[in-house]
Residue, then its C-alpha position, 0 to 999 in steps of 0.5 A: x588464740x583469745x579466750x572470747x567466743x560467740x557464746x561469751x558475747x551471747x551469754x551473760x557472765x557467771x552468776x554470783x557464787x554461793x549456796x543456792x535456794x532450789x525448788x526441788x524439795x520434793x526430792x527429799x520425799x522421793x527416796x524410798x526402800x524399793x531401791x534398797x530391795x531390788x537391783x536397779x536396772x538401766x531403766x529403773x526409777x531410783x530412790x532419788x527419782x528421775x531429774x526434772x527441769x521446771x519445763x517438762x517434756x513428755x517421754x512419749x512424744x519421743x516415740x516414733x510416729x506410725x508408719x503410716x504418717x511416712x508413705x507417700x511417694x512424692x517422687x513417683x512420676x515426677x520430673x528427674x534430671x542427672x548429671x549424666x546418663x549412660x545409654x537409654x537409662x534415663x534418670x525418669x526411669x528411677x522414678x517411674x514406679x517400675x522396679x525393672x527399669x533404671x537410671x545409670x550414669x557415666x563411670x565418673x565421680x561425682x555424679x547426681x540425680x534429682x527429682x522435682x516434687x512440684x512444691x516444697x514438702x515435708x520430708x521424712x524418708x528416702x529410699x534407694x534400690x541400686x542396681x549392681x553399680x552402687x553408691x558407696x559414698x553419697x549425700x542425700x540433699x534438699x532444695x527449695x529452689x534447685x540451687x541452694x542445698x541442705x545436706x539431709x543425710x551423708x552416707x559412707x561405706x554403703x553397701x548398696x541394694x535396697x537402702x532406706x533413711x529417715x530424714x528430716x527437713x523440707x523441700x521442692x527438689x530432692x538430690x542424691x549426689x554420689x561421691x564415690x562409687x562402690x564398683x568400677x561402673x557408674x551409679x545406677x538406680x532401680x528407684x528413688x522414692x522420696x517419702x513425705x509427712x512428718x514422723x515426729x509430730x504435725x508437720x512444722x512442729x518445732x522440737x522443745x528444748x529442756x525437759x526430763x533428764x531421764x530415770x538414770x539421772x539420780x538428784x539429790x538435795x540437802x533435805x534428802x535423808x541421809x540414810x536414803x541418799x546412801x542406799x540410793x547410791x549403794x544400789x547403783x554400785x551393787x549393780x555396777x561395781x562389776x558391770x563393766x561392758x553392760x548397759x547400766x549407765x548412771x549420773x548422780x547429781x548432788x545440789x547445793x549442800x553438805x552430804x554425809x555419805x560414801x559414794x562409790x563409783x562403779x563402771x559407767x558412773x559419773x558423780x557431780x555436783x551441781x554448784x556454781x563452784x565445787x565448795x558449793x557441794x561438800x561429800x563429807x564422807x567421802x567418794x571412792x574408786x577401789x578395785x576390790x572387784x579385781x583383787x586389788x588390781x586397778x588397771x580395769x578401773x574404766x569409765x567413771x568420773x568425779x567432777x564439780x564438789x568438794x570431798x571431805x573424807x572421813x579419815x583424811x583420805x580420798x581413794x580414787x584408784x583408776x585407769x583410763x577414762x576416769x577423770x576427775x575435774x573441778x574437785x577440791x580435795x579437803x585431805x589426801x588423795x590416793x591414786x593407788x588401790x587399798x591393796x597396792x595393786x597396779x593402776x594405769x590411770x589417769x586424768x586430773x584437772x582444774x582441781x585443788x587437793x589440800x593434802x598430798x596425792x599418793x600414786x604408788x603403784x600408778x604407771x602413769x598420770x597427767x595432771x592439768x591446771x590444778x593446785x597441789x598444796x600437799x604436793x606429790x608422792x610416788x612415780x613410776x613410769x610417766x608422771x606429767x604436770x602442766x600449769x600445776x601449782x606445787x608440782x614436782x620439778x622435771x626429773x625425767x627419767x628418774x624419777x620420771x617426772x616432766x613438768x611444764x609451768x603452763x599448758x597452753x591454749x585450753x578450754x575446761x569442760x562444760x558442766x551441768x549446774x544450777x543457775x538459781x532454781x533451773x538447770x543450765x550448762x556452764x561453758x568455760x572460755x578458752x584461755x592460755x598461760x594460766x596456772x592452777x584451778x579456774x574456780x579459784x577466783x572464778x570461772x570465765x564463760x557463759x551460761x545456757x539454760x537447759x531449755x536451749x538444749x534437746x535433752x535426748x533419751x535412748x530410743x531417739x533417732x539421729x533423724x530427730x536429734x538432727x532436727x533438733x540440732x538443725x533447729x539451733x538447740x544444743x544436744x544433751x544426751x542422757x544416761x543410756x545406750x543410743x543405738x543409731x542408724x545415721x549420723x549425728x551432724x553437728x553443723x552449728x558454730x558454738x554447739x555444745x554437745x554434753x553427755x551425762x552418765x557415760x552416754x554411749x552411741x553405737x552406730x549400727x549401719x556402719x556409719x560415722x557415728x558423729x560428725x562436726x562441721x568445720x565451724x567455729x567454737x563446737x564442744x563435744x564432752x563426756x561422750x562414749x562412742x562404741x563401734x558396731x559390728x559393721x565397720x565404720x570409717x570413724x566414730x568422730x570425725x571433726x571438720x572437713x578433710x583438706x580444710x584450712x579454715x582458721x578457728x584460733x580465735x574460737x577453737x573446737x574442743x573435745x573433752x572426755x571423749x571415749x572410744x571402744x572397739x570390742x569388749x561389750x560386743x564386736x565393733x570395727x572402725x577404720x580410724x576412730x577419731x579423725x581431727x581434720x579442723x585447724x586449732x582443735x584442742x583435745x582435752x583428754x580422751x581414751x581410744x581403746x581397741x578392746x583386749x578383753x571382753x566379748x567380740x575380741x580377736x585380731x580379725x575381729x575388732x579391727x581398727x587401724x588408727x585410734x587417733x588421726x590429726x590432719x589439722x594444723x595448730x591442734x593441741x592434745x592434753x591427756x591422749x590415751x590410745x591403745x591397741x590399734x592395729x597400725x599406727x595407733x596415733x597418726x599426725x599429719x598436721x603442722x605445729x602440733x602439740x601433745x603433753x601426755x601420751x599413754x599407749x599399749x601396742x595391740x596384745x594380739x598380732x599373730x606374729x611377726x610377719x602379720x605386723x610388718x610394713x614397708x620393711x619395718x618391724x611393727x608399727x610405731x604407737x605415735x607417728x608425726x608424718x614425714x612431711x611435717x616440719x614443726x611438732x612438739x611433745x612431752x611425757x610420751x609412753x608406749x608398752x608392749x605385750x604381745x600375748x600371741x607371739x612373745x618374739x614379736x619386735x617393734x623397731x621403734x615406739x615413735x617415729x617422727x621426721x628428723x627436721x629441727x622443728x620436730x622436738x619430743x621430750x620425756x619418752x619411754x618404752x616398756x616391755x611388760x615382762x618381756x612379752x615383746x621387745x622395742x628395738x628403739x625408742x624413737x627413730x633408731x635412738x634409744x635402748x632396747x626395751x625387753x626382759x622380764x624386769x620391766x624396766x623402761x627404755x628412755x630418751x630425755x630429748x630428741x633430736 
């Protein structure tokens, strides 16, 4: 793979490094005592004010237009044709306005019905009234000429009945193409309505890029009084310290400068600098994640992040006692870094990338950790079960299983996460280039990549519809998701090559209609970063699907990449999904995920938050770095593509199988955590751990933690299984090889190399 992409060629190189003069001095005066007197809510404006770009957009313009703007049924009485007709039930009967007549197709897939509106019109909604024979999977498409078709909406796992879909587009012809029937009959529609108008404004108005970053993005400048900065960050922490499954979402942004403040990171909180380099922003008090809220136990310190700044901690130690979904990226620690809580309680982290630590990293009670492409000047102390390093300068050497360290000299093909920063006086997103064979932090010598102005992004706000977001993407804008919860009844469709989707403050997408939450087309160079997907009560086929099933399109020169992509199934509410993350596209880079079927919180139970697989990889030449996949009901990870590579894998099996019989398959006890499909000929992985604690029935056994084909091209390194307190058993580590993991001692069973 090469490091050049279309984005690199289209954009100038990174701007010169160093301090920046900015025009947002008004923030210094925006901090008020009100933020200290009252707790913040998800929609509150903090002491720092909401973040604004020089190009403003009125939030009111985002509100949905009155229904009257989308009421005309342009399909009524218009000519209609279909792929087939069964008996007397012709296509014209679906557009005659009579709810008692219908079109019916032959019992086969695919089938379609098409209506000619007579002229190109603005399309705003399509309504379908199905007879008993309904479409389970179908597309709504539009065309100007009846030959070239554009997809307006893709529906999966439809349930029939009366369905309505907001769409954005134009066309003379509208077609509904069924790809999977819901019954053994054909497709049958009582009515097909095509409503015309423009729900988002005047017909033809383009959606503007840039604008207000919303009330939960808190920006501080070097002239903001220190006590007011401290009061603002404390107010957010007071709200978020315990709020594991609440709706609060917050992003702190620090402009270049020095800040003698102490910033605690609570749930769903991101802390970032706005400089071109981490050293442009220096937090001289500290950035801190501890676990006092949970009596020193950091195993639930999820969903928080720190990025693109330097920390010079008071007392010399920065504490980042975190578990899953809590990345540290582009951070310079001018001191020691403590990865355990102040009470030395258990922790289940973690991930560091593109960072430099001047002092020592201490991980005494961390069960596992992955550090990638960084520099540890003071070395590393503390090893429990699975510490993995790749491309890290001054990392400890491989010594697995005792101590349990696995070190690779370089990572492989990798691309760092996009990030928001200040380009002069304006916001922009820096998009790092792909690279391979490197070591250490990218910014120690300058990060290669491209700068994309914020006005080339659609700045989404909670309350935006999937149709509006898709219109902006189709228009050619990138997507910035501001902090909040986005409840959407349609799939976000990312169809344009080199599109960047970037979330701030753990922006969360909840699919409400049983649809896939986001789908990425099989195109080059898409980046999806810092997004949390939270499954809805209606089962979705997936939260994120990348590429087209069965595709062999080569993306080696400009890979698709996923960065800090997180999935939650249950915990905040009932959630259901079949396969959480599905990667069909070849050459995809998976750079840190946590795919989690909930084991605590609301909506938890074996028959409640149902989910088969956390990560499914069908694409070839896919690289996975820092994969955390937990508690799914079948294979947590299923890999069918060739030449896959994984560096670091962390897993817990589901806690809640009711008994052994409920969790067997094909004569095998249990499901392996990580399954490489039997037909795969080449695969390699390093540093994989799986743990069990079967709280419903401690007698449950998993025959193997890992299953792979027995072939020379499949090589596995540094594997372990752990029975936590003896609550469950692994009979073997991999393929019938390796000792039993059982007993209250909680001692890992290990295999150094397989075969």
